[in-house]
C-alpha angles and dihedrals in degrees: 000000000000092000090050091051092052090048093050096043087053087061091061088058088059089060090067129086112267138163110296120253090207143353114286123188120186113205105221096179089102111128101174132128094285095052098111099031127114089234092061091044090053092050091052091049094046098042099083090052095043088049091058092043091054090063089053092049093048092050093048095048102036106017094239111141122225119275116238099194103045129126121211130179118192118204132181136222138178094214113021113191138164121197090339096313121119112233135192091204142352138193123209120179129192139172118239127218091268090053094255115142114225120193117208114201117194119198128192107226093197091069094043101045094043090052096244089125137009125241091233095055095045094047092046091050094051093038089055088060091045097047093047092046091047091050098045102031126258098265094047093047094048089054093058118107115263093244089066098042098045097026093058092044094052091045095048091047092048091234096133101101092041091053092046091052091048089052091048091052091047093048128233142204106243091203091057093056111111133029135113126355109271121223110121112185091334093299119152112270125244125265089250090057093046088056094044093049092049092048091052089059089044090052091055091046095050094042101043105017135243096285091059092046092050091049091050093051094046094049091044090054088061103037104026085209107131097181093049096048095045089056095044097045102035106042099269095319117168125205090243093055091043091053090050096052096035089053089065090044092052093050094046092049093050093048091048092052093046093063124086110270121209121233095249092052090049088051091053091046090050092051090050093049090046093052089050091054093247095133098166091055089044090053092053094049095043093048090055090047098047103078101026105099103291121161117254091259092049090047090054092051092048094046093046094051091043089055088053089053091052090053089054088054093049092249104131092160091061091046095051092046090056095044091053091058094077145025107235120249109210089224090063108024131028101247096207091052090048089054092047093049092047090050092048091050090051091047092051089051092052096253090135101165094050090045092053093056091043093054089045091054092046091053095046096046100039128090091186113105095210092055092046094050093047093047093052091048093054091043088057091049092051094047091051091049089052091049095245098137097161093056091044089053090051093050090046091054090049090049092051091050098046100035108025093163097046117134087216091070092074091048093047091049090051091052091050094045092050090054094055 
């Protein structure tokens, strides 16, 4: 539990302004139907933070470090299409006259604002394409097989379970799964192929582990030689043999996900996804588990973790609504963490006074250093926002004394310096 708390508290650091990994330009010339909506305004406000977080997610899932000299332009549409196909997002990269590569990312606002997709998943998917193309070179990346290009993007964006469920709802012929790589004239691939490509990456991950997958991706970025890196990183594996074994894995996974799944199994799935950092998949599984006949203790666990997932998706309203549905039992939910998460949700919603007392309570009742450090940091932020510099200085001094090695000290100092 302690390791999970540190991991999750680290996420809240990512919500804060930091030095940019690359150059982001947001095209605000959009004049469509969402122009004056709160949903569009929220996307514009969240985008710089989500952009930074996507680098973190790509590095955690694929082992590719952030790019420091990379240029990205994000553009919006109400009805994004390509050669007649409706798209949620698209990446197009080109080299300018001075040899600089610029990556254009197009996002369909209709999907984002109507909650059919999250900004984080769509940005991470398209940024995976952009980062890999930027690292390898455009020509070398375009030449990769589709199972690598789309499989890694779906995996990094944690869209695997969502795509599998969409395919299950749509219906599929299990005997038609498999076959040649699909990418006719650059057209978007089918849902079946998205799922297949993702599950090939998942097969490598489950069979050989994340270290081997990261090594494969890193080496491939340098050599662009798929056959060579498969053999080096996966014990002599060839693409033909991989396709043979992954074919059985794909079918078994689809059949398993097509059956009815009981609430307790969904809870266990959700916990597993959550521990792996796949918060979108965790949200889907936990949502299905939540109202399906769980015990009170199981309900608390599911609701608490689901609230964490909502925070990852920048949905503090959803998180707070869940947290208010129960009083935490220490046997099921860490009470100090519950208090911290409730306070953070309130802070993100602008309920500053409630958040202050929540963080104060979390600090005073917790024996966990990560919770205490995080609570003090947000207390300092709130005090500075309220103009109470003397009290913020006092809390900062206490933080330095009690936690002299805390990573939050740098962030707190930055907040205080900015307010001068």
